[in-house]
C-alpha positions as CSV (number, residue, x, y, z in Angstrom):
1,M,-10.3,6.1,-9.6
2,N,-10.6,3.6,-6.8
3,L,-9.7,5.0,-3.3
4,I,-11.5,2.4,-1.2
5,G,-9.2,1.0,1.5
6,Q,-6.6,3.7,1.1
7,R,-5.6,6.5,3.4
8,M,-5.5,10.2,2.7
9,G,-3.7,11.8,5.6
10,Q,-5.8,11.1,8.6
11,Y,-8.8,9.8,6.6
12,E,-9.3,6.1,5.9
13,I,-11.6,5.6,3.0
14,L,-14.2,2.9,3.7
15,S,-16.7,2.9,0.8
16,Q,-18.1,5.0,-2.0
17,L,-21.4,6.9,-1.4
18,G,-21.9,8.5,-4.8
19,E,-20.4,9.8,-8.0
20,G,-21.3,12.6,-10.3
21,G,-19.7,14.6,-13.1
22,M,-17.9,16.9,-10.7
23,A,-16.8,14.7,-7.8
24,V,-16.9,11.4,-6.0
25,V,-18.1,11.1,-2.4
26,Y,-16.7,8.5,-0.1
27,R,-17.5,7.4,3.4
28,A,-14.3,7.8,5.5
29,R,-13.1,7.5,9.0
30,Q,-11.3,10.4,10.5
31,M,-8.7,8.6,12.6
32,S,-7.7,11.6,14.8
33,V,-11.2,11.9,16.4
34,R,-12.6,8.5,15.4
35,R,-15.7,9.7,13.6
36,E,-17.1,8.9,10.2
37,V,-17.2,11.7,7.6
38,A,-18.1,12.3,4.0
39,L,-15.1,12.8,1.8
40,K,-15.8,14.7,-1.5
41,I,-12.9,14.3,-4.0
42,I,-13.1,16.8,-6.9
43,S,-12.7,15.2,-10.3
44,P,-9.0,15.5,-11.3
45,S,-10.0,16.5,-14.9
46,L,-11.8,19.5,-13.5
47,A,-9.1,20.3,-11.0
48,A,-6.6,20.4,-13.8
49,R,-8.1,23.5,-15.3
50,G,-6.1,26.7,-15.3
51,G,-6.4,28.8,-12.1
52,F,-8.3,26.1,-10.2
53,S,-5.9,26.1,-7.3
54,R,-6.5,29.8,-6.7
55,R,-10.3,29.5,-7.0
56,F,-10.3,26.4,-4.7
57,E,-8.7,28.2,-1.8
58,K,-11.0,31.2,-2.1
59,E,-14.3,29.4,-2.5
60,A,-13.4,26.7,0.0
61,Q,-12.9,29.3,2.7
62,I,-16.3,30.7,2.0
63,I,-18.0,27.3,2.0
64,A,-16.3,26.2,5.2
65,S,-17.3,29.5,6.9
66,L,-21.1,28.8,6.6
67,S,-22.6,27.8,9.9
68,N,-26.3,27.1,10.0
69,P,-28.4,24.3,11.5
70,H,-29.6,23.3,8.0
71,I,-26.3,23.5,6.0
72,V,-24.0,20.5,5.9
73,K,-20.9,21.3,8.0
74,V,-17.6,21.4,6.2
75,F,-14.9,20.2,8.7
76,D,-11.9,20.4,6.5
77,Y,-10.6,21.0,3.0
78,G,-7.3,20.8,1.2
79,V,-5.2,19.1,-1.5
80,M,-3.1,16.0,-1.4
81,H,-0.1,16.6,-3.7
82,G,1.1,13.8,-5.9
83,F,-1.3,11.2,-4.4
84,H,-1.1,7.7,-5.7
85,W,-4.2,5.5,-6.2
86,R,-5.0,2.2,-7.8
87,L,-5.6,3.0,-11.5
88,T,-9.0,2.0,-12.9
89,D,-9.2,4.6,-15.7
90,A,-6.4,4.6,-18.3
91,Q,-7.2,8.3,-19.0
92,V,-6.3,9.4,-15.5
93,D,-2.8,9.9,-14.3
94,P,-2.4,7.7,-11.1
95,K,-0.2,10.3,-9.5
96,T,-1.8,13.8,-9.3
97,D,-3.1,16.4,-6.9
98,L,-6.4,15.5,-5.2
99,Y,-8.6,18.4,-4.0
100,Y,-11.1,17.4,-1.3
101,F,-13.7,18.5,1.2
102,V,-14.5,16.8,4.5
103,M,-18.1,17.1,5.6
104,E,-20.4,15.7,8.2
105,M,-21.9,12.4,7.5
106,L,-25.7,12.3,7.1
107,T,-27.4,8.9,6.9
108,G,-31.0,9.8,6.1
109,G,-30.6,9.8,2.3
110,S,-31.4,12.6,-0.1
111,L,-34.5,14.4,-1.4
112,S,-33.9,12.5,-4.7
113,D,-34.3,9.2,-2.8
114,R,-37.6,10.4,-1.4
115,L,-38.9,11.6,-4.8
116,E,-38.1,8.2,-6.3
117,K,-40.8,6.8,-3.9
118,G,-43.5,9.1,-5.2
119,V,-45.1,12.4,-4.3
120,I,-44.1,13.7,-0.8
121,P,-47.0,14.4,1.7
122,L,-47.8,18.1,2.1
123,A,-46.9,18.1,5.8
124,Q,-43.4,16.8,4.9
125,I,-43.1,19.3,2.1
126,T,-43.8,22.2,4.5
127,R,-41.1,21.0,6.9
128,I,-38.5,20.5,4.1
129,L,-39.3,23.8,2.5
130,E,-39.0,25.7,5.8
131,Q,-35.6,24.2,6.6
132,M,-34.3,24.8,3.1
133,A,-35.5,28.4,3.3
134,L,-33.6,28.9,6.6
135,A,-30.4,27.7,5.0
136,L,-30.8,29.8,1.8
137,D,-31.7,33.0,3.6
138,Y,-28.8,32.6,5.9
139,A,-26.4,32.0,3.0
140,H,-27.8,34.9,1.0
141,G,-27.4,37.2,4.0
142,R,-23.7,36.4,3.9
143,G,-23.4,37.0,0.1
144,T,-23.2,33.3,-0.8
145,I,-25.4,31.9,-3.7
146,H,-25.8,28.1,-4.0
147,R,-26.2,28.1,-7.8
148,D,-27.0,24.4,-8.0
149,L,-30.0,23.8,-5.7
150,K,-31.6,20.4,-6.6
151,P,-32.9,17.3,-4.8
152,P,-29.5,15.5,-4.7
153,N,-28.1,18.4,-2.8
154,V,-30.8,18.2,-0.1
155,L,-29.7,15.6,2.5
156,F,-31.5,14.3,5.6
157,D,-30.4,13.1,9.1
158,D,-31.9,10.2,10.9
159,Q,-34.7,12.5,12.3
160,G,-35.8,13.6,8.9
161,N,-34.3,17.1,9.1
162,A,-33.2,18.6,5.8
163,Y,-29.7,20.0,5.1
164,L,-28.3,21.8,2.0
165,T,-24.9,20.7,0.7
166,D,-22.5,21.8,-2.0
167,F,-22.8,25.5,-1.5
168,G,-20.5,27.2,-4.0
169,I,-19.3,24.0,-5.6
170,A,-21.0,24.9,-8.9
171,K,-19.3,28.3,-9.0
172,L,-15.9,26.7,-8.2
173,L,-16.2,24.0,-10.9
174,G,-18.4,25.6,-13.6
175,E,-16.6,28.8,-14.6
176,T,-15.1,27.3,-17.8
177,S,-17.6,24.5,-18.6
178,S,-19.9,24.4,-21.6
179,L,-23.7,24.0,-22.1
180,T,-23.3,20.7,-23.9
181,Q,-23.6,18.2,-21.1
182,E,-26.1,17.8,-18.2
183,G,-24.6,18.9,-14.9
184,T,-21.5,20.7,-16.3
185,T,-22.9,24.2,-16.4
186,V,-22.9,26.5,-13.4
187,G,-26.0,24.7,-12.2
188,T,-28.1,21.8,-13.5
189,P,-30.3,22.6,-16.6
190,S,-33.6,21.4,-15.1
191,Y,-33.3,23.8,-12.1
192,M,-31.6,26.7,-13.8
193,A,-33.2,30.2,-13.8
194,P,-33.4,31.9,-17.3
195,E,-30.7,34.4,-16.4
196,Q,-28.4,31.6,-15.2
197,W,-27.9,30.3,-18.7
198,A,-26.0,33.6,-19.5
199,S,-24.0,33.2,-16.3
200,E,-24.7,36.9,-15.5
201,N,-26.5,38.8,-12.7
202,M,-26.7,35.7,-10.6
203,G,-28.0,36.7,-7.2
204,P,-30.4,35.1,-4.7
205,P,-33.3,35.0,-7.3
206,V,-31.4,32.2,-9.0
207,D,-31.7,30.0,-5.9
208,L,-35.3,31.1,-5.3
209,Y,-36.2,30.0,-8.9
210,A,-34.6,26.6,-8.2
211,L,-36.5,26.3,-4.9
212,G,-39.7,26.8,-6.9
213,V,-38.7,24.0,-9.3
214,V,-37.9,21.7,-6.3
215,L,-41.3,22.6,-4.8
216,F,-43.1,21.8,-8.0
217,E,-41.3,18.5,-8.1
218,M,-42.2,17.6,-4.5
219,L,-45.8,18.5,-5.1
220,T,-46.2,16.6,-8.4
221,G,-43.5,14.0,-8.6
222,R,-42.2,15.4,-11.9
223,L,-40.1,18.3,-13.2
224,P,-41.9,21.3,-14.8
225,Y,-39.8,21.1,-18.0
226,V,-38.4,17.9,-19.5
227,A,-36.6,17.7,-22.9
228,S,-34.0,15.6,-24.7
229,S,-31.2,18.2,-24.5
230,P,-30.0,21.0,-22.3
231,Y,-30.6,23.5,-25.1
232,R,-34.2,22.5,-25.4
233,V,-34.6,22.7,-21.6
234,M,-33.1,26.2,-21.7
235,H,-35.6,27.2,-24.4
236,M,-38.5,25.9,-22.2
237,H,-37.3,27.8,-19.1
238,L,-37.0,31.0,-21.2
239,N,-40.2,30.8,-23.1
240,D,-42.7,28.2,-22.0
241,P,-45.5,28.9,-19.5
242,I,-45.2,27.2,-16.1
243,P,-47.3,24.0,-16.0
244,S,-50.0,23.8,-13.4
245,A,-49.2,21.7,-10.4
246,F,-52.9,21.5,-9.6
247,M,-53.7,20.0,-13.0
248,I,-51.1,17.3,-12.4
249,N,-52.1,16.7,-8.8
250,P,-55.8,17.7,-8.3
251,E,-55.5,17.0,-4.6
252,L,-53.4,20.2,-4.2
253,P,-55.0,23.5,-3.3
254,P,-55.3,25.5,-6.6
255,A,-53.5,28.4,-5.0
256,V,-50.2,26.6,-5.0
257,D,-49.9,27.4,-8.7
258,G,-49.7,31.1,-7.8
259,V,-46.8,30.4,-5.4
260,I,-44.9,28.4,-8.1
261,A,-45.7,31.0,-10.8
262,R,-44.1,33.7,-8.7
263,A,-41.1,31.6,-7.5
264,M,-40.4,30.6,-11.2
265,A,-41.1,34.0,-12.8
266,K,-39.0,34.5,-15.9
267,A,-37.7,37.8,-14.6
268,P,-35.6,37.8,-11.4
269,E,-37.3,40.9,-9.9
270,E,-40.7,39.3,-10.2
271,R,-39.8,36.5,-7.8
272,F,-40.1,36.4,-4.0
273,E,-37.8,38.7,-2.1
274,S,-36.6,35.8,0.1
275,A,-37.0,32.1,0.7
276,A,-39.0,32.9,3.9
277,A,-41.5,34.9,1.8
278,L,-41.9,31.9,-0.5
279,V,-42.6,29.6,2.5
280,S,-45.1,32.1,3.9
281,A,-47.0,32.3,0.6
282,Y,-47.0,28.5,0.3
283,K,-48.5,28.2,3.8
284,D,-51.2,30.8,2.8
285,A,-51.9,28.7,-0.3
286,L,-52.4,25.6,1.8
287,S,-54.9,27.5,4.0
288,G,-56.8,28.8,1.0
289,A,-55.6,32.4,1.1
290,P,-54.9,34.1,-2.3
291,V,-51.4,34.5,-3.6
292,R,-50.2,37.5,-5.6
293,V,-49.1,36.6,-9.1
294,N,-46.8,38.8,-11.1
295,A,-48.1,41.5,-13.5
296,P,-47.9,39.9,-17.0
297,E,-46.9,43.1,-18.7
298,S,-44.0,43.7,-16.4
299,A,-42.9,40.1,-16.4
300,E,-43.0,39.9,-20.2
301,A,-40.9,43.0,-20.6
302,S,-38.3,41.7,-18.1
303,R,-38.4,38.2,-19.7
304,Q,-37.6,39.7,-23.1
305,A,-34.6,41.4,-21.5
306,V,-33.4,38.1,-20.0
307,V,-33.9,36.3,-23.4
308,S,-31.8,38.9,-25.1
309,M,-29.1,38.6,-22.6
310,V,-28.9,34.8,-23.0
311,V,-29.0,35.0,-26.8
312,D,-26.2,37.5,-26.8
313,S,-24.1,35.3,-24.5
314,L,-24.6,32.3,-26.8
315,A,-24.1,34.3,-30.1
316,S,-20.7,32.9,-30.7
317,G,-21.8,29.3,-30.3
318,S,-24.1,27.0,-32.3
319,G,-27.3,25.1,-31.7
320,A,-29.0,27.7,-29.5
321,P,-32.8,27.6,-29.9
322,A,-34.7,30.5,-31.4
323,T,-36.6,32.4,-28.8
324,G,-39.8,33.6,-30.5
325,A,-41.4,36.3,-28.3
326,P,-45.0,35.5,-27.2
327,R,-47.4,38.3,-28.0
328,A,-50.1,37.5,-25.5
329,A,-49.4,40.5,-23.3
330,L,-49.6,42.9,-26.3
331,F,-52.9,41.4,-27.4
332,I,-54.4,41.6,-23.9
333,G,-53.3,45.2,-23.7
334,L,-55.0,46.1,-27.0
335,V,-58.3,44.4,-26.0
336,L,-58.4,46.2,-22.7
337,G,-57.7,49.5,-24.4
338,L,-60.5,49.1,-26.8
339,L,-62.9,48.2,-24.0
340,L,-62.0,51.3,-22.1
341,I,-62.6,53.5,-25.2
342,L,-66.0,51.8,-25.7
343,V,-67.0,52.5,-22.1
344,L,-66.0,56.1,-22.4
345,V,-68.1,56.5,-25.6
346,L,-71.2,55.0,-23.8
347,L,-70.8,57.3,-20.9
348,F,-70.5,60.3,-23.2
349,L,-73.7,59.2,-25.1
350,A,-75.5,58.8,-21.9
351,S,-74.7,62.3,-20.7
352,R,-75.9,63.8,-24.0
353,S,-79.1,61.8,-24.3
354,G,-80.1,61.7,-20.6
355,A,-80.4,57.9,-20.7
356,H,-79.1,55.8,-17.9
357,P,-75.6,54.3,-18.7
358,A,-76.9,50.8,-17.8
359,D,-79.5,51.1,-20.5
360,L,-76.9,51.8,-23.1
361,V,-74.7,49.0,-21.8
362,G,-77.7,46.6,-22.2
363,L,-78.3,47.8,-25.7
364,A,-74.6,47.3,-26.6
365,V,-74.8,43.7,-25.2
366,R,-77.9,42.9,-27.2
367,A,-76.2,44.3,-30.3
368,G,-73.2,42.1,-29.8
369,V,-70.8,45.0,-29.2
370,L,-70.1,43.8,-25.6
């Protein structure tokens, strides 16, 4: 659809800023107060789904109520009934209802724009991460989950301050979509937490996982998991170990891998308790302080529960990847158990023979037992 040069109520549409699978964003002039705004028009094909009107009113009220220095302000929202536009797509009725959001205009580009220029300096990453965390923790405190945190949804003003946009849009538009196309699920595959694929139990840990992915991308200039299809990406998020950011970018402090490992833990309960806690751990890593990593036994058990949940949710579909549970944790547990038994045996022999335990340990080492 082509709305450039047309009027929607008090909004005169000047140019197109961007377009995605869910919406088109225009630069517009609000005539009543003479200011420029960003006008997001929801895709008519998505808005035509059953029950959308009811969901729009509910979710739009929540989105517009968010007020934080690092969340893009929503000035207005609504629907233009029976709007006419110049037809450019023969598949779209030129007279239909247009659902829209009116947001503040930010002219500093997006985090995606910055990532296209290469790895972001550590000082800038710290500032961006702090501001994103302030926005997320504020929203989570009000019971609102972003669900689609990714670089295109991080915008900047002229002073380089970061703002999160599109809170709740994924929930509003993704309730009936499938897993077959990038960007049409409740979230975007490259940034989705394992439990998000099942669309269940989605709380703040979903956003914290995505924040870990964005941090990895800022530190390395690449995504942790890349594949040719959303299903393959899902399989990697569920099963594959998290790549080392330090190995990709050796100029980083090695401790940042611990921060990312906890932020992107497979099990939600293993992640940071808040975005602020993630930022604090990241700063500690930059200063050389150790970062607590999740206990592998607990994480593996919880990961298996998440895998089962996702597999069950996809059982009626086709093409879902086999999950294949890793057995590393079980092997480590058996080895540690055997070592403990051997130590106890050595201590018992020492007590019976009067020999010093260290002598028996040395004998065991020379014999190849230890």
